[in-house]
C-alpha positions in Angstrom: 128.1 71.9 107.3 125.4 74.0 109.0 123.7 71.0 110.4 126.9 69.6 111.9 127.6 73.0 113.5 124.1 73.2 115.0 124.5 69.6 116.4 127.6 70.6 118.2 126.1 73.6 119.9 124.9 73.8 123.5 121.2 74.0 124.1 121.3 77.6 125.5 122.0 80.9 123.8 124.1 83.8 124.9 122.6 87.2 125.2 124.3 88.2 121.9 122.8 85.2 120.1 119.3 85.9 121.5 119.7 89.6 120.4 120.7 88.4 116.9 117.6 86.2 116.6 115.3 89.1 117.6 117.1 91.5 115.3 116.6 89.3 112.3 112.9 89.0 113.1 112.5 92.7 113.5 114.6 93.6 110.4 113.0 91.0 108.0 111.5 92.9 105.0 109.3 92.1 102.1 111.7 93.3 99.4 110.2 94.5 96.1 113.0 96.8 94.7 116.8 96.9 94.6 117.6 93.4 93.5 121.0 92.9 92.0 121.6 91.0 88.8 124.0 88.5 90.4 122.3 85.1 90.9 122.5 83.3 94.2 125.2 80.6 94.4 123.9 77.1 94.8 125.6 76.8 98.2 123.6 79.8 99.5 120.4 78.5 98.0 121.0 75.1 99.7 121.5 76.7 103.1 118.3 78.7 102.8 116.3 75.7 101.6 117.8 73.6 104.4 116.7 76.2 106.9 113.2 76.0 105.4 113.3 72.2 105.6 113.8 72.5 109.3 110.4 74.0 109.9 107.8 72.2 112.0 105.1 70.3 110.0 101.9 68.6 111.0 102.6 64.9 111.6 106.2 65.6 110.4 104.8 65.3 106.9 107.2 67.9 105.4 104.7 68.9 102.6 106.8 71.7 101.1 108.1 71.5 97.5 110.4 74.1 96.0 110.8 75.2 92.4 113.7 77.4 91.6 112.8 79.5 88.6 115.9 80.8 86.8 114.7 80.8 83.1 114.2 84.4 81.8 111.2 83.5 79.7 109.5 81.9 82.6 110.2 84.9 84.9 108.9 87.2 82.2 105.7 85.1 81.8 105.2 85.2 85.6 105.4 89.0 85.4 102.7 89.1 82.7 100.5 87.0 85.0 101.1 89.6 87.7 100.2 92.5 85.5 96.8 90.9 84.7 96.1 90.1 88.3 97.3 93.6 89.4 94.9 95.3 87.0 92.0 93.3 88.5 93.2 94.1 92.1 93.4 97.8 91.3 89.9 97.9 90.0 88.6 96.8 93.5 89.7 100.2 94.9 88.2 103.7 94.3 89.2 107.3 94.7 92.4 108.1 96.6 92.9 104.5 97.8 93.0 103.4 94.2 95.5 106.2 93.3 97.6 105.1 96.4 97.5 101.5 95.2 98.8 102.6 91.8 101.8 104.2 93.4 102.9 101.0 95.2 105.7 98.8 94.0 104.4 95.3 94.7 106.9 93.0 93.0 110.4 92.7 91.7 109.8 89.9 89.3 111.9 91.3 86.4 114.7 92.4 88.7 115.3 89.3 90.8 117.6 86.9 88.9 115.7 83.9 90.3 112.3 83.2 91.8 111.2 80.5 94.2 107.8 78.9 93.9 106.7 77.1 97.0 103.9 74.6 96.8 102.2 72.2 99.2 101.6 68.5 98.6 98.5 67.8 100.7 98.3 64.3 99.3 101.6 63.1 100.7 101.5 59.9 102.8 104.5 61.1 104.8 103.4 61.6 108.3 100.6 59.0 107.9 97.9 61.7 108.2 98.7 62.5 111.8 97.0 65.8 112.9 95.4 66.5 109.6 92.0 64.7 110.0 90.3 67.6 111.7 92.4 70.4 110.3 93.6 69.5 106.8 94.8 73.1 106.2 97.6 72.5 108.6 99.6 71.0 105.7 99.6 74.5 104.0 100.3 76.1 107.4 103.4 73.9 107.7 104.6 75.2 104.3 104.1 78.8 105.6 106.4 78.0 108.6 109.0 76.7 106.1 108.7 80.0 104.2 109.3 82.1 107.3 112.3 80.0 108.2 113.8 80.7 104.7 112.9 84.3 105.0 114.7 84.8 108.3 117.7 82.9 107.1 117.8 85.0 104.0 117.8 88.2 106.0 120.7 86.9 108.1 122.5 86.2 104.8 121.6 89.8 103.6 119.5 88.3 100.9 116.2 89.8 100.0 112.9 88.0 99.7 109.6 89.4 98.3 106.3 87.5 98.4 104.2 88.1 95.3 100.6 87.2 96.1 99.0 89.2 93.3 99.0 86.3 90.8 96.5 83.8 89.3 97.4 80.5 91.0 95.9 78.4 88.2 98.0 80.3 85.6 101.2 79.8 87.7 100.5 76.1 88.1 99.9 75.7 84.4 103.1 77.6 83.5 105.3 75.7 85.8 103.6 72.3 85.2 102.6 71.9 88.8 100.2 68.9 89.3 96.6 69.8 90.0 96.5 68.3 93.4 99.3 70.6 94.6 98.5 73.8 96.3 100.4 77.0 95.4 101.4 78.6 98.7 103.9 81.3 97.7 105.7 82.8 94.8 108.9 84.5 96.0 111.4 86.9 94.4 114.8 86.1 96.0 118.3 87.6 95.5 121.0 89.9 96.6 119.8 93.4 97.2 121.1 96.9 97.5 119.9 97.2 101.0 116.9 96.8 103.4 114.5 99.5 104.4 114.2 100.5 108.1 110.4 99.9 108.0 108.0 97.8 105.9 107.4 99.4 102.5 103.6 99.5 103.0 104.1 101.3 106.3 106.5 103.8 104.8 104.1 104.4 101.9 101.2 105.2 104.3 99.1 102.2 103.2 98.8 100.8 106.7 100.2 101.1 110.2 101.4 98.4 112.4 98.8 97.6 115.1 99.7 97.7 118.8 100.2 94.1 120.0 98.0 94.8 123.1 95.1 95.3 120.8 95.5 91.8 119.3 95.6 89.9 122.6 92.6 88.4 124.5 92.4 86.7 127.9 90.6 83.3 128.0 87.8 84.3 125.7 87.8 86.2 122.4 85.4 88.8 123.7 87.4 89.4 126.8 90.0 92.2 126.5 93.5 91.4 127.8 95.4 93.2 130.4 98.5 92.5 128.4 101.1 95.1 129.0 103.5 95.5 126.0 106.2 96.6 128.4 106.2 93.1 130.0 108.4 91.3 127.5 
């Protein structure tokens, strides 16, 4: 249904449509709390995965593979893997930074009624190797593009997504019976939520501030500062 609607649309976008696109980008959040127990309907999941599947990919190889994790025992086991990895991560900090880390909520694994594990198949023949010879990591980069598509579509549907990176990839692959040649790219909490924060959680918690875009732009060479003016958008 979504695909047929898109195919009938004109190529341009109204000001309201453009504003909606920028709004969903600016209001996307990494959601760690406030998941509701109601599972996502299959139709909603299909729409989100279809949006992910529309992402660009190197050589059009479409290397993304999705595992929907609904089983309670599996979700609990993933949480145990997180707890072990989180203890190791906390040990890397000292003093107030470690105390600050301990106050952060970094996952919603037991709250979200389903998880989504996203893996990359770098061995796929689809795309016939185009573009991967000199930069093989572009397969995983393509999967990251698919995740961002899904994330933005989820925000438009008022569905929360939280990326849990504090995990042992080998343990997750063993738990979910993922073949050794596959690369774990993301483990996501996904579900309906109570609401969305007005700013990223880590920014609100004082962990880090958003950098000014002008400080991240260079002209021609990396060692040449840009005259980029943030007001010129």
